[in-house]
All heavy atoms as an XYZ file, in Angstrom:
900
protein
N       7.659    -12.163     -2.276
C       7.917    -11.072     -1.360
C       6.725    -10.951     -0.406
O       5.584    -11.009     -0.817
C       8.092     -9.772     -2.148
C       8.196     -8.557     -1.243
S       8.587     -7.005     -2.064
C       7.129     -6.712     -3.021
N       7.027    -10.778      0.850
C       6.029    -10.448      1.864
C       6.319     -9.020      2.294
O       7.432     -8.708      2.713
C       6.126    -11.381      3.064
C       5.267    -10.996      4.274
C       3.779    -11.041      3.936
C       5.598    -11.878      5.460
N       5.311     -8.152      2.163
C       5.519     -6.740      2.468
C       4.578     -6.330      3.596
O       3.368     -6.465      3.468
C       5.242     -5.893      1.225
C       5.623     -4.455      1.415
C       6.928     -4.047      1.224
C       4.681     -3.518      1.807
C       7.298     -2.731      1.405
C       5.042     -2.200      1.998
C       6.341     -1.818      1.796
O       6.711     -0.517      1.985
N       5.142     -5.876      4.699
C       4.364     -5.463      5.860
C       4.502     -3.959      6.050
O       5.584     -3.402      5.878
C       4.863     -6.172      7.114
C       4.919     -7.691      7.056
C       5.564     -8.246      8.310
C       3.540     -8.262      6.851
N       3.416     -3.302      6.408
C       3.467     -1.878      6.679
C       2.620     -1.565      7.906
O       1.570     -2.158      8.102
C       3.013     -1.044      5.462
O       3.114      0.341      5.774
C       1.599     -1.365      5.056
N       3.119     -0.682      8.722
C       2.387     -0.185      9.887
C       2.406      1.337      9.814
O       3.397      1.922      9.411
C       3.049     -0.647     11.176
C       3.089     -2.154     11.326
C       3.829     -2.548     12.578
O       3.559     -2.056     13.659
N       4.781     -3.450     12.433
N       1.305      1.965     10.211
C       1.208      3.420     10.142
C       0.761      3.945     11.495
O      -0.176      3.426     12.088
C       0.195      3.847      9.064
O       0.544      3.210      7.831
C       0.190      5.340      8.874
N       1.453      4.965     11.962
C       1.107      5.610     13.223
C       0.881      7.102     12.992
O       1.568      7.723     12.187
C       2.232      5.471     14.251
C       2.429      4.083     14.753
C       1.717      3.448     15.729
C       3.424      3.156     14.340
N       2.207      2.195     15.942
C       3.257      1.992     15.094
C       4.448      3.199     13.398
C       4.059      0.872     14.946
C       5.250      2.097     13.236
C       5.052      0.940     14.013
N      -0.057      7.672     13.743
C      -0.199      9.120     13.779
C       0.668      9.598     14.940
O       0.500      9.135     16.075
C      -1.655      9.519     13.988
C      -1.893     10.987     13.796
C      -3.357     11.357     13.784
O      -4.217     10.501     14.102
O      -3.638     12.515     13.470
N       1.613     10.471     14.663
C       2.605     10.866     15.662
C       2.693     12.386     15.765
O       2.280     13.116     14.867
C       3.997     10.291     15.317
C       3.989      8.776     15.333
C       4.492     10.805     13.971
N       3.213     12.843     16.894
C       3.525     14.262     17.038
C       4.732     14.389     17.944
O       5.007     13.510     18.760
C       2.339     15.062     17.560
C       1.829     14.674     18.924
C       0.638     15.528     19.316
O      -0.482     15.166     18.921
O       0.843     16.554     19.996
N       5.473     15.476     17.745
C       6.671     15.669     18.542
C       7.402     16.909     18.073
O       6.810     17.824     17.503
N       8.713     16.908     18.284
C       9.547     18.035     17.908
C      10.692     17.539     17.035
O      11.342     16.551     17.370
C      10.117     18.720     19.167
O       9.032     19.096     20.014
C      10.923     19.959     18.797
N      10.918     18.207     15.909
C      12.022     17.890     15.013
C      12.779     19.181     14.736
O      12.177     20.175     14.291
C      11.512     17.274     13.691
C      12.681     17.051     12.720
C      10.792     15.963     13.943
N      14.059     19.185     15.046
C      14.903     20.365     14.839
C      14.302     21.610     15.487
O      14.300     22.704     14.926
C      15.151     20.602     13.349
C      15.841     19.465     12.598
C      15.901     19.753     11.113
C      17.226     19.194     13.157
N      13.704     21.400     16.677
C      13.145     22.509     17.433
C      11.768     22.973     17.000
O      11.226     23.933     17.551
N      11.153     22.299     16.030
C       9.824     22.683     15.558
C       8.818     21.596     15.895
O       9.102     20.405     15.751
C       9.829     22.915     14.042
C      10.692     24.076     13.642
C      10.466     24.412     12.197
C      11.353     25.604     11.872
N      10.776     26.498     10.947
N       7.614     22.014     16.315
C       6.541     21.060     16.580
C       6.043     20.490     15.257
O       5.842     21.223     14.291
C       5.388     21.745     17.301
O       5.797     22.144     18.583
N       5.890     19.176     15.246
C       5.413     18.488     14.043
C       4.326     17.496     14.423
O       4.250     17.021     15.559
C       6.559     17.752     13.311
C       7.573     18.733     12.758
C       7.232     16.751     14.222
N       3.461     17.194     13.457
C       2.395     16.208     13.643
C       2.105     15.607     12.283
O       2.088     16.306     11.274
C       1.144     16.883     14.192
C      -0.002     15.923     14.456
C      -1.157     16.630     15.137
N      -1.576     17.827     14.456
C      -2.572     17.898     13.567
N      -3.240     16.827     13.253
N      -2.882     19.039     13.006
N       1.888     14.304     12.241
C       1.594     13.652     10.967
C       1.593     12.149     11.106
O       1.465     11.612     12.212
N       1.738     11.477      9.990
C       1.736     10.016      9.959
C       3.138      9.510      9.676
O       3.890     10.105      8.908
C       0.780      9.510      8.881
C      -0.655      9.749      9.215
C      -1.298     10.889      8.775
C      -1.363      8.843      9.988
C      -2.625     11.126      9.081
C      -2.694      9.064     10.309
C      -3.324     10.210      9.846
N       3.479      8.393     10.310
C       4.759      7.740     10.093
C       4.492      6.320      9.604
O       3.652      5.614     10.178
C       5.567      7.690     11.387
C       6.923      7.032     11.216
S       7.869      6.928     12.744
C       7.082      5.535     13.539
N       5.159      5.923      8.543
C       5.044      4.571      7.996
C       6.292      3.777      8.366
O       7.405      4.278      8.231
C       4.928      4.615      6.470
C       3.643      5.189      5.972
C       3.479      6.557      5.842
C       2.588      4.356      5.637
C       2.294      7.092      5.381
C       1.400      4.873      5.179
C       1.258      6.252      5.046
N       6.092      2.553      8.822
C       7.191      1.613      9.050
C       6.922      0.445      8.122
O       5.899     -0.228      8.244
C       7.220      1.141     10.499
C       8.339      0.182     10.751
C       8.291     -1.188     10.669
C       9.679      0.516     11.097
N       9.515     -1.716     10.957
C      10.392     -0.688     11.217
C      10.348      1.717     11.316
C      11.732     -0.724     11.552
C      11.688      1.667     11.651
C      12.359      0.458     11.765
N       7.819      0.222      7.178
C       7.588     -0.786      6.155
C       8.747     -1.774      6.124
O       9.907     -1.380      6.258
C       7.416     -0.100      4.796
C       6.241      0.870      4.842
C       6.067      1.682      3.585
O       7.039      1.854      2.825
O       4.952      2.160      3.368
N       8.411     -3.051      5.952
C       9.405     -4.115      5.896
C       9.099     -5.022      4.716
O       7.946     -5.379      4.491
C       9.381     -4.960      7.168
C       9.709     -4.205      8.431
C       9.602     -5.097      9.633
O      10.600     -5.780      9.947
O       8.521     -5.114     10.240
N      10.119     -5.395      3.968
C       9.961     -6.335      2.859
C      10.787     -7.584      3.155
O      11.977     -7.486      3.471
C      10.430     -5.692      1.555
N      10.137     -8.733      3.086
C      10.820    -10.010      3.244
C      10.921    -10.634      1.854
O       9.911    -10.865      1.197
C      10.059    -10.921      4.208
C      10.069    -10.375      5.609
C       9.082     -9.490      6.037
C      11.082    -10.722      6.495
C       9.106     -8.964      7.321
C      11.101    -10.199      7.786
C      10.116     -9.323      8.180
O      10.133     -8.811      9.449
N      12.166    -10.863      1.413
C      12.424    -11.294      0.042
C      12.896    -12.746      0.009
O      13.247    -13.330      1.029
C      13.510    -10.401     -0.561
C      13.241     -8.906     -0.469
S      11.942     -8.338     -1.537
C      12.749     -8.512     -3.107
N      12.917    -13.299     -1.221
C      13.536    -14.603     -1.422
C      14.999    -14.530     -0.990
O      15.590    -13.448     -1.016
C      13.472    -15.010     -2.890
C      12.088    -15.358     -3.373
C      11.438    -14.553     -4.295
C      11.448    -16.493     -2.905
C      10.166    -14.871     -4.739
C      10.178    -16.826     -3.337
C       9.540    -16.012     -4.260
O       8.290    -16.328     -4.688
N      15.605    -15.659     -0.628
C      17.024    -15.626     -0.259
C      17.847    -14.942     -1.353
O      17.694    -15.238     -2.534
C      17.390    -17.111     -0.126
C      16.095    -17.777      0.244
C      15.033    -17.007     -0.511
N      18.685    -14.005     -0.951
C      19.519    -13.266     -1.889
C      18.815    -12.089     -2.544
O      19.411    -11.347     -3.309
N      17.532    -11.910     -2.253
C      16.786    -10.814     -2.855
C      16.953     -9.511     -2.089
O      17.135     -9.514     -0.872
N      16.934     -8.395     -2.820
C      17.002     -7.060     -2.224
C      15.987     -6.193     -2.948
O      16.011     -6.082     -4.179
C      18.408     -6.472     -2.379
C      19.424     -7.201     -1.537
C      20.847     -6.730     -1.754
N      20.953     -5.281     -1.760
C      21.919     -4.634     -2.418
N      22.822     -5.303     -3.104
N      21.976     -3.326     -2.376
N      15.091     -5.557     -2.197
C      14.047     -4.720     -2.773
C      14.660     -3.671     -3.695
O      15.615     -2.995     -3.316
C      13.251     -4.045     -1.647
C      11.955     -3.351     -2.040
C      10.966     -4.337     -2.659
C      11.320     -2.693     -0.831
N      14.127     -3.575     -4.898
C      14.554     -2.639     -5.949
C      15.909     -2.981     -6.559
O      16.380     -2.263     -7.429
C      14.604     -1.185     -5.447
C      13.359     -0.724     -4.756
C      13.413     -0.256     -3.456
C      12.119     -0.770     -5.392
C      12.260      0.174     -2.804
C      10.965     -0.356     -4.745
C      11.041      0.114     -3.460
O       9.907      0.529     -2.825
N      16.569     -4.066     -6.101
C      17.925     -4.334     -6.574
C      18.033     -5.699     -7.249
O      18.455     -5.798     -8.402
C      18.946     -4.239     -5.416
C      20.349     -4.584     -5.885
C      18.906     -2.862     -4.782
N      17.674     -6.765     -6.531
C      17.923     -8.107     -7.045
C      16.793     -9.055     -6.632
O      16.332     -9.014     -5.496
C      19.251     -8.621     -6.474
C      19.725     -9.899     -7.084
C      21.132    -10.244     -6.619
O      21.844     -9.358     -6.134
O      21.490    -11.418     -6.740
N      16.350     -9.901     -7.579
C      15.264    -10.863     -7.347
C      14.020    -10.158     -6.805
O      13.344    -10.648     -5.906
C      15.700    -11.973     -6.388
C      16.819    -12.840     -6.909
C      17.135    -13.950     -5.923
C      18.267    -14.808     -6.410
N      18.610    -15.855     -5.446
N      13.684     -9.008     -7.363
C      12.557     -8.198     -6.900
C      11.357     -8.436     -7.813
O      11.416     -8.121     -9.001
C      12.947     -6.715     -6.919
C      11.872     -5.818     -6.355
O      10.727     -6.283     -6.164
O      12.177     -4.648     -6.100
N      10.241     -9.002     -7.299
C       9.077     -9.246     -8.154
C       8.468     -7.963     -8.724
O       7.800     -7.991     -9.747
C       8.094     -9.967     -7.235
C       8.530     -9.652     -5.854
C      10.005     -9.410     -5.921
N       8.707     -6.821     -8.093
C       8.204     -5.560     -8.638
C       8.882     -5.226     -9.964
O       8.266     -4.642    -10.855
C       8.407     -4.420     -7.643
C       7.600     -4.518     -6.355
C       7.979     -3.391     -5.401
C       6.111     -4.501     -6.650
N      10.134     -5.620    -10.107
C      10.836     -5.399    -11.373
C      10.158     -6.186    -12.492
O       9.942     -5.671    -13.591
C      12.305     -5.801    -11.236
C      13.063     -5.751    -12.528
N      13.327     -4.579    -13.185
C      13.564     -6.741    -13.294
C      13.983     -4.847    -14.306
N      14.138     -6.144    -14.385
N       9.785     -7.430    -12.216
C       9.130     -8.272    -13.222
C       7.765     -7.701    -13.617
O       7.315     -7.898    -14.742
C       8.968     -9.703    -12.708
C      10.305    -10.393    -12.502
O      11.307     -9.938    -13.093
O      10.348    -11.367    -11.737
N       7.106     -6.999    -12.712
C       5.796     -6.388    -13.004
C       5.950     -5.018    -13.658
O       4.973     -4.336    -13.903
C       4.994     -6.249    -11.713
N       7.181     -4.627    -13.946
C       7.495     -3.314    -14.522
C       6.912     -2.195    -13.655
O       6.326     -1.231    -14.134
C       7.006     -3.214    -15.962
C       7.689     -4.187    -16.878
C       7.151     -4.134    -18.287
O       6.142     -3.511    -18.583
N       7.837     -4.824    -19.182
N       7.110     -2.326    -12.353
C       6.635     -1.367    -11.367
C       7.169      0.025    -11.684
O       8.342      0.200    -11.973
C       7.087     -1.850     -9.993
C       7.422     -0.799     -8.981
C       6.429     -0.184     -8.243
C       8.739     -0.421     -8.762
C       6.743      0.765     -7.280
C       9.057      0.530     -7.810
C       8.050      1.119     -7.083
O       8.359      2.070     -6.144
N       6.289      1.025    -11.647
C       6.712      2.409    -11.901
C       6.380      3.347    -10.749
O       7.006      4.388    -10.614
C       6.057      2.966    -13.181
O       4.627      2.891    -13.050
C       6.516      2.192    -14.402
N       5.395      3.002     -9.929
C       5.018      3.925     -8.858
C       4.426      3.166     -7.676
O       3.661      2.227     -7.854
C       3.978      4.931     -9.382
O       3.614      5.834     -8.369
N       4.803      3.589     -6.473
C       4.224      3.072     -5.232
C       3.940      4.283     -4.371
O       4.849      4.991     -3.959
C       5.205      2.154     -4.538
C       4.672      1.431     -3.340
C       3.810      1.891     -2.393
C       4.991      0.100     -2.964
N       3.575      0.949     -1.447
C       4.284     -0.172     -1.777
C       5.811     -0.877     -3.505
C       4.381     -1.391     -1.133
C       5.890     -2.081     -2.856
C       5.183     -2.347     -1.685
N       2.680      4.544     -4.128
C       2.273      5.729     -3.374
C       1.584      5.294     -2.088
O       0.594      4.561     -2.136
C       1.337      6.590     -4.222
C       0.938      7.874     -3.566
C       1.842      8.920     -3.424
C      -0.348      8.046     -3.066
C       1.476     10.107     -2.806
C      -0.720      9.231     -2.449
C       0.195     10.249     -2.329
O      -0.161     11.419     -1.715
N       2.112      5.701     -0.952
C       1.513      5.414      0.359
C       0.981      6.722      0.931
O       1.625      7.759      0.800
C       2.558      4.835      1.310
O       3.091      3.640      0.793
N      -0.165      6.667      1.576
C      -0.773      7.893      2.096
C      -1.601      7.592      3.336
O      -1.961      6.446      3.601
C      -1.654      8.553      1.038
C      -2.750      7.649      0.550
C      -2.679      6.748     -0.476
C      -4.057      7.512      1.096
N      -3.865      6.067     -0.587
C      -4.728      6.524      0.361
C      -4.728      8.131      2.145
C      -6.039      6.151      0.631
C      -6.033      7.752      2.410
C      -6.670      6.770      1.656
N      -1.905      8.632      4.088
C      -2.770      8.531      5.262
C      -3.429      9.886      5.479
O      -2.849     10.921      5.162
C      -1.973      8.133      6.497
N      -4.649      9.871      6.019
C      -5.339     11.125      6.315
C      -6.254     10.947      7.516
O      -6.752      9.851      7.776
C      -6.137     11.637      5.095
O      -6.569     12.966      5.332
C      -7.338     10.755      4.795
N      -6.430     12.019      8.251
C      -7.424     12.070      9.325
C      -8.505     13.038      8.865
O      -8.239     14.181      8.560
C      -6.822     12.549     10.640
C      -7.905     12.752     11.723
C      -7.333     13.105     13.071
N      -6.644     11.975     13.679
C      -7.259     10.944     14.276
N      -8.564     10.882     14.310
N      -6.559      9.980     14.823
N      -9.736     12.552      8.793
C     -10.868     13.360      8.343
C     -11.399     14.223      9.484
O     -11.098     13.972     10.657
C     -11.970     12.459      7.783
C     -11.490     11.664      6.597
C     -11.145     10.346      6.581
C     -11.263     12.155      5.280
N     -10.725      9.973      5.332
C     -10.795     11.071      4.511
C     -11.413     13.401      4.661
C     -10.480     11.188      3.153
C     -11.104     13.522      3.314
C     -10.642     12.427      2.587
N     -12.194     15.227      9.151
C     -12.749     16.147     10.148
C     -13.563     15.432     11.225
O     -13.642     15.899     12.361
C     -13.628     17.215      9.477
C     -12.807     18.213      8.681
O     -11.585     18.324      8.932
O     -13.378     18.879      7.798
N     -14.165     14.288     10.883
C     -14.960     13.552     11.880
C     -14.091     12.675     12.791
O     -14.609     11.958     13.647
C     -16.046     12.714     11.201
C     -15.495     11.579     10.352
O     -14.253     11.394     10.287
O     -16.304     10.862      9.743
N     -12.761     12.712     12.605
C     -11.845     11.966     13.460
C     -11.459     10.599     12.928
O     -10.555      9.962     13.469
N     -12.120     10.102     11.887
C     -11.747      8.807     11.316
C     -10.467      8.959     10.497
O     -10.131     10.050     10.033
C     -12.863      8.227     10.423
O     -13.115      9.144      9.350
C     -14.132      7.982     11.217
N      -9.758      7.859     10.349
C      -8.527      7.867      9.549
C      -8.620      6.816      8.453
O      -9.340      5.818      8.573
C      -7.289      7.583     10.412
O      -7.472      6.338     11.094
C      -7.039      8.678     11.417
N      -7.885      7.065      7.386
C      -7.713      6.109      6.296
C      -6.243      6.057      5.934
O      -5.549      7.077      5.963
C      -8.525      6.499      5.064
C     -10.010      6.315      5.224
C     -10.763      6.660      3.962
O     -10.332      7.538      3.194
O     -11.807      6.030      3.745
N      -5.788      4.861      5.591
C      -4.410      4.624      5.184
C      -4.472      3.793      3.918
O      -5.280      2.867      3.816
C      -3.630      3.861      6.273
C      -2.232      3.535      5.819
C      -3.611      4.647      7.567
N      -3.628      4.110      2.941
C      -3.681      3.340      1.702
C      -2.366      3.279      0.965
O      -1.423      4.022      1.256
N      -2.336      2.369     -0.005
C      -1.190      2.182     -0.890
C      -1.734      1.942     -2.297
O      -2.683      1.185     -2.479
C      -0.352      0.967     -0.483
C       0.172      1.036      0.906
N       1.369      1.641      1.210
C      -0.343      0.603      2.079
C       1.571      1.573      2.509
N       0.544      0.941      3.060
N      -1.125      2.595     -3.270
C      -1.442      2.368     -4.671
C      -0.153      2.013     -5.398
O       0.851      2.704     -5.251
C      -2.060      3.608     -5.320
C      -3.328      4.061     -4.661
C      -3.418      5.324     -4.112
C      -4.419      3.224     -4.576
C      -4.586      5.747     -3.503
C      -5.594      3.637     -3.955
C      -5.669      4.897     -3.425
N      -0.167      0.931     -6.179
C       0.989      0.500     -6.949
C       0.587      0.392     -8.409
O      -0.482     -0.151     -8.720
C       1.481     -0.872     -6.486
C       2.106     -0.947     -5.105
C       1.063     -1.016     -4.026
C       3.013     -2.146     -5.026
N       1.413      0.909     -9.296
C       1.145      0.857    -10.730
C       2.394      0.427    -11.468
O       3.514      0.682    -11.023
C       0.711      2.235    -11.243
C      -0.580      2.781    -10.651
C      -0.778      4.224    -11.083
C      -1.747      1.926    -11.053
N       2.184     -0.196    -12.625
C       3.307     -0.598    -13.450
C       2.836     -1.078    -14.800
O       1.656     -0.984    -15.140
N       3.772     -1.599    -15.567
C       3.459     -2.163    -16.874
C       2.858     -3.543    -16.724
O       2.539     -3.996    -15.621
N       2.715     -4.226    -17.848
C       2.147     -5.582    -17.853
C       0.822     -5.624    -17.099
O       0.516     -6.596    -16.416
C       3.119     -6.598    -17.259
C       4.379     -6.782    -18.060
C       5.208     -7.911    -17.480
C       6.447     -8.139    -18.304
N       7.263     -9.212    -17.761
N       0.048     -4.546    -17.156
C      -1.266     -4.466    -16.511
C      -1.201     -4.633    -15.004
O      -2.142     -5.095    -14.372
C      -2.236     -5.494    -17.102
O      -2.385     -5.270    -18.479
N      -0.081     -4.263    -14.396
C       0.085     -4.381    -12.949
C      -0.525     -3.171    -12.256
O      -0.212     -2.034    -12.583
C       1.572     -4.474    -12.605
C       1.863     -4.429    -11.134
C       1.553     -5.507    -10.324
C       2.430     -3.304    -10.561
C       1.821     -5.474     -8.965
C       2.702     -3.256     -9.210
C       2.395     -4.348     -8.405
N      -1.416     -3.413    -11.312
C      -1.997     -2.344    -10.515
C      -2.678     -2.912     -9.289
O      -3.420     -3.886     -9.368
N      -2.391     -2.324     -8.131
C      -2.976     -2.774     -6.873
C      -3.296     -1.547     -6.032
O      -2.534     -0.586     -6.021
C      -1.998     -3.678     -6.082
C      -2.562     -4.047     -4.722
C      -1.651     -4.919     -6.866
N      -4.417     -1.565     -5.349
C      -4.751     -0.526     -4.394
C      -5.361     -1.147     -3.160
O      -6.155     -2.080     -3.255
N      -4.962     -0.664     -1.995
C      -5.543     -1.142     -0.746
C      -5.733      0.058      0.173
O      -4.889      0.934      0.251
C      -4.676     -2.241     -0.077
C      -3.311     -1.734      0.300
C      -5.383     -2.844      1.123
N      -6.911      0.124      0.795
C      -7.244      1.210      1.717
C      -7.832      0.584      2.972
O      -8.728     -0.260      2.886
C      -8.273      2.186      1.098
C      -8.656      3.264      2.098
C      -7.738      2.797     -0.186
N      -7.330      0.992      4.146
C      -7.924      0.541      5.399
C      -8.418      1.764      6.155
O      -7.851      2.848      6.054
C      -6.927     -0.255      6.236
O      -5.838      0.552      6.603
N      -9.489      1.567      6.904
C     -10.137      2.658      7.617
C     -10.153      2.356      9.113
O     -10.178      1.201      9.521
C     -11.573      2.818      7.103
O     -12.298      3.689      7.924
N     -10.184      3.419      9.917
C     -10.275      3.222     11.365
C     -11.601      2.583     11.761
O     -11.751      2.105     12.872
C     -10.086      4.553     12.102
O     -11.040      5.507     11.689
N     -12.553      2.525     10.824
C     -13.814      1.821     11.085
C     -13.627      0.313     11.029
O     -14.532     -0.440     11.385
C     -14.877      2.239     10.070
O     -14.558      1.727      8.782
N     -12.451     -0.140     10.550
C     -12.178     -1.571     10.456
C     -12.411     -2.136      9.074
O     -12.211     -3.320      8.846
N     -12.804     -1.314      8.114
C     -13.071     -1.799      6.763
C     -11.799     -1.732      5.918
O     -11.027     -0.772      6.019
C     -14.151     -0.942      6.114
C     -14.596     -1.455      4.765
C     -15.796     -0.703      4.258
O     -15.616      0.370      3.672
O     -16.915     -1.193      4.471
N     -11.609     -2.754      5.093
C     -10.487     -2.802      4.164
C     -11.050     -2.925      2.758
O     -11.902     -3.767      2.491
C      -9.571     -3.999      4.460
C      -8.956     -3.864      5.849
C      -8.486     -4.129      3.403
C      -8.172     -5.073      6.291
N     -10.567     -2.077      1.842
C     -10.947     -2.153      0.434
C      -9.705     -2.490     -0.376
O      -8.617     -2.001     -0.094
C     -11.519     -0.814     -0.043
O     -12.668     -0.477      0.697
N      -9.907     -3.309     -1.418
C      -8.783     -3.793     -2.208
C      -9.193     -3.839     -3.666
O     -10.299     -4.261     -3.983
C      -8.415     -5.198     -1.713
C      -7.312     -5.855     -2.484
C      -5.995     -5.629     -2.147
C      -7.596     -6.705     -3.528
C      -4.972     -6.246     -2.831
C      -6.573     -7.325     -4.224
C      -5.260     -7.093     -3.878
N      -8.340     -3.376     -4.556
C      -8.610     -3.462     -5.994
C      -7.335     -3.887     -6.706
O      -6.233     -3.540     -6.285
C      -9.085     -2.122     -6.543
N      -7.512     -4.631     -7.783
C      -6.371     -5.043     -8.589
C      -6.755     -4.974    -10.059
O      -7.894     -5.198    -10.425
C      -5.916     -6.454     -8.220
C      -7.010     -7.493     -8.332
C      -6.593     -8.852     -7.809
O      -5.428     -9.234     -7.996
O      -7.434     -9.518     -7.205
N      -5.793     -4.611    -10.885
C      -6.030     -4.497    -12.322
C      -5.417     -5.702    -13.018
O      -4.284     -6.078    -12.740
C      -5.387     -3.213    -12.843
C      -5.622     -2.973    -14.313
C      -4.979     -1.695    -14.745
N      -3.528     -1.852    -14.673
C      -2.671     -0.851    -14.727
N      -3.098      0.384    -14.808
N      -1.376     -1.056    -14.684
N      -6.189     -6.291    -13.924
C      -5.715     -7.443    -14.696
C      -5.738     -7.086    -16.171
O      -6.736     -6.596    -16.675
C      -6.615     -8.665    -14.470
C      -6.529     -9.220    -13.095
N      -5.548    -10.101    -12.718
C      -7.274     -9.014    -11.999
C      -5.716    -10.422    -11.445
N      -6.746     -9.770    -10.987
N      -4.651     -7.361    -16.866
C      -4.594     -7.138    -18.310
C      -5.171     -8.319    -19.056
O      -5.579     -9.317    -18.466
N      -5.222     -8.216    -20.379
C      -5.816     -9.287    -21.184
C      -5.112    -10.623    -21.027
O      -5.699    -11.665    -21.265
C      -5.701     -8.765    -22.618
C      -4.899     -7.534    -22.568
C      -4.764     -7.098    -21.151
N      -3.832    -10.581    -20.612
C      -3.075    -11.813    -20.433
C      -3.263    -12.414    -19.043
O      -2.677    -13.429    -18.723
C      -1.586    -11.546    -20.673
C      -1.020    -10.489    -19.732
O      -1.778     -9.586    -19.329
O       0.183    -10.568    -19.415
N      -4.096    -11.801    -18.209
C      -4.298    -12.250    -16.841
C      -5.607    -13.032    -16.729
O      -6.467    -12.956    -17.607
C      -4.319    -11.056    -15.888
C      -3.068    -10.185    -15.929
C      -1.823    -10.900    -15.402
N      -1.920    -11.269    -14.025
C      -1.645    -10.493    -12.993
N      -1.223     -9.273    -13.188
N      -1.760    -10.923    -11.769
N      -5.824    -13.751    -15.623
C      -6.997    -14.628    -15.503
C      -8.348    -13.936    -15.685
O      -9.280    -14.550    -16.159
C      -6.879    -15.186    -14.078
C      -5.451    -15.038    -13.709
C      -4.932    -13.853    -14.478
N      -8.474    -12.666    -15.345
C      -9.777    -12.013    -15.436
C      -9.912    -11.150    -16.682
O     -10.820    -10.336    -16.786
C     -10.055    -11.198    -14.173
C     -10.102    -12.068    -12.950
N     -11.150    -12.907    -12.681
C      -9.198    -12.272    -11.969
C     -10.905    -13.573    -11.563
N      -9.728    -13.212    -11.116
N      -8.987    -11.279    -17.621
C      -9.118    -10.706    -18.944
C      -9.289     -9.198    -19.041
O     -10.169     -8.712    -19.732
N      -8.452     -8.422    -18.397
C      -8.465     -6.978    -18.593
C      -9.431     -6.210    -17.710
O      -9.701     -5.045    -17.956
N      -9.983     -6.820    -16.694
C     -10.930     -6.130    -15.818
C     -10.262     -5.694    -14.534
O      -9.247     -6.233    -14.129
C     -12.096     -7.059    -15.475
C     -12.909     -7.456    -16.674
C     -14.090     -8.273    -16.262
N     -13.706     -9.288    -15.285
C     -14.259    -10.474    -15.193
N     -15.203    -10.820    -15.986
N     -13.869    -11.327    -14.278
N     -10.872     -4.726    -13.892
C     -10.439     -4.305    -12.557
C     -11.365     -4.975    -11.550
O     -12.590     -4.904    -11.675
C     -10.522     -2.784    -12.423
S     -10.012     -2.208    -10.793
N     -10.804     -5.640    -10.589
C     -11.586     -6.316     -9.553
C     -11.482     -5.523     -8.258
O     -10.398     -5.120     -7.862
C     -11.051     -7.726     -9.325
C     -11.011     -8.629    -10.546
C     -10.405     -9.970    -10.183
C     -12.397     -8.812    -11.118
N     -12.596     -5.276     -7.616
C     -12.599     -4.536     -6.357
C     -13.282     -5.373     -5.291
O     -14.267     -6.050     -5.551
C     -13.315     -3.210     -6.527
N     -12.752     -5.317     -4.096
C     -13.286     -6.088     -2.970
C     -13.363     -5.175     -1.749
O     -12.520     -4.311     -1.576
C     -12.362     -7.266     -2.645
C     -11.957     -8.049     -3.825
N     -12.744     -9.020     -4.375
C     -10.835     -7.989     -4.603
C     -12.136     -9.541     -5.427
N     -10.978     -8.926     -5.591
N     -14.335     -5.411     -0.914
C     -14.456     -4.649      0.340
C     -14.699     -5.656      1.451
O     -15.567     -6.504      1.344
C     -15.628     -3.689      0.224
C     -15.742     -2.764      1.416
C     -16.739     -1.681      1.093
N     -16.138     -0.843      0.081
C     -16.143      0.466      0.128
N     -16.738      1.073      1.108
N     -15.577      1.177     -0.797
N     -13.933     -5.545      2.518
C     -14.005     -6.493      3.623
C     -14.242     -5.765      4.935
O     -13.323     -5.161      5.477
C     -12.710     -7.292      3.750
C     -12.378     -8.075      2.498
C     -11.428     -7.597      1.609
C     -13.020     -9.266      2.221
C     -11.129     -8.314      0.459
C     -12.729     -9.980      1.081
C     -11.784     -9.506      0.202
O     -11.477    -10.204     -0.923
N     -15.469     -5.780      5.467
C     -15.662     -5.215      6.800
C     -15.102     -6.182      7.836
O     -15.359     -7.379      7.771
C     -17.176     -5.096      6.920
C     -17.737     -6.037      5.918
C     -16.693     -6.247      4.859
N     -14.305     -5.690      8.733
C     -13.747     -6.527      9.782
C     -14.727     -6.623     10.941
O     -15.301     -5.627     11.353
C     -12.420     -5.959     10.267
C     -11.318     -5.908      9.208
C     -10.056     -5.343      9.809
C     -11.057     -7.293      8.652
N     -14.896     -7.810     11.428
C     -15.817     -8.005     12.559
C     -15.037     -7.999     13.860
O     -13.969     -8.594     13.929
C     -16.542     -9.339     12.382
C     -17.387     -9.323     11.139
C     -18.234    -10.572     11.051
N     -19.021    -10.487      9.845
C     -18.995    -11.400      8.882
N     -18.264    -12.465      9.021
N     -19.725    -11.248      7.820
N     -15.582     -7.374     14.903
C     -14.867     -7.356     16.195
C     -14.805     -8.734     16.815
O     -15.543     -9.611     16.543
C     -15.692     -6.418     17.059
C     -16.943     -6.100     16.323
C     -16.820     -6.649     14.942
């Protein structure tokens, strides 16, 4: 599965009320015949239980966007990107995985 997500900070009017917030546009590209959450879904094999997407604008004007995924079989992934250009990534590995039950965290500053 290839999963793409884009996040925008938006404002406008909905049902006559002014609104402001973040909008997520997400696309999943699956194996032929696959349907997210239905058929040939790798999240099912990982015993996926939760996928939480979030975004915030801090008082200093910077923004952060992230996704956290949890499940059985020691499945866990977190990714956070910042308007500063930095991306942080963590993954959880159970005893049956290559890193033997440890959580691995990575931080990648993006260069202009």
